[in-house]
C-alpha positions in Angstrom: 127.5 110.6 112.4 129.1 108.1 110.1 127.9 107.9 106.5 127.5 104.2 105.5 126.8 104.9 101.8 124.3 103.4 99.4 124.1 102.4 95.8 121.0 103.3 93.7 120.4 102.1 90.2 117.2 103.0 88.2 116.3 101.4 84.9 113.2 103.2 83.6 110.4 100.8 83.0 112.5 97.8 84.2 113.5 98.1 87.9 115.0 100.1 90.7 117.7 98.8 93.0 118.9 100.2 96.3 121.9 98.6 98.1 122.5 99.7 101.7 123.4 98.6 105.2 120.4 97.4 107.3 119.9 98.6 110.9 121.9 95.6 112.1 124.8 96.4 109.7 124.2 93.8 107.1 124.6 94.7 103.4 121.3 94.2 101.6 119.8 95.0 98.2 116.2 95.9 97.6 114.7 95.5 94.1 111.4 97.1 93.0 109.7 95.7 89.9 106.6 96.2 87.9 104.0 93.4 88.5 105.0 91.3 85.5 108.7 91.4 86.2 108.1 90.8 89.9 106.2 87.6 89.1 109.2 86.5 87.0 111.9 87.5 89.5 110.2 86.2 92.6 109.9 82.7 91.0 113.6 82.3 90.5 115.0 79.3 92.3 118.2 81.1 93.4 116.1 83.2 95.9 113.3 80.7 96.7 115.3 78.5 99.1 117.2 81.3 100.8 115.6 82.2 104.3 117.2 85.6 104.4 115.3 86.8 101.2 112.2 88.9 101.9 109.5 89.1 99.3 106.9 91.9 99.4 104.5 91.0 96.6 102.0 93.9 97.3 104.8 96.3 96.7 106.7 94.4 94.0 109.8 94.4 96.1 112.4 91.7 96.9 115.1 92.3 99.6 118.1 90.1 99.6 121.5 89.9 101.3 123.9 91.8 99.0 126.2 88.7 98.9 123.6 87.0 96.7 123.9 89.6 93.9 127.1 89.3 92.0 126.3 92.3 89.9 126.2 94.9 92.7 129.2 97.2 92.8 131.3 97.0 95.9 
């Protein structure tokens, strides 16, 4: 079995980020936020018009293609 690798970043009280390869091999990043921060982040125009961004408001999670996050480590 081949290990694809993942990146996890946890900022207590702020956010949690997981970057990984999806089932179809695409690099994605999932962000989990508290309710206030989710409201702020989900309203950002950079992700609003992008059809590949998935927002899960009940869970406070936003999943984006990794190419959209210039701060992720390669």
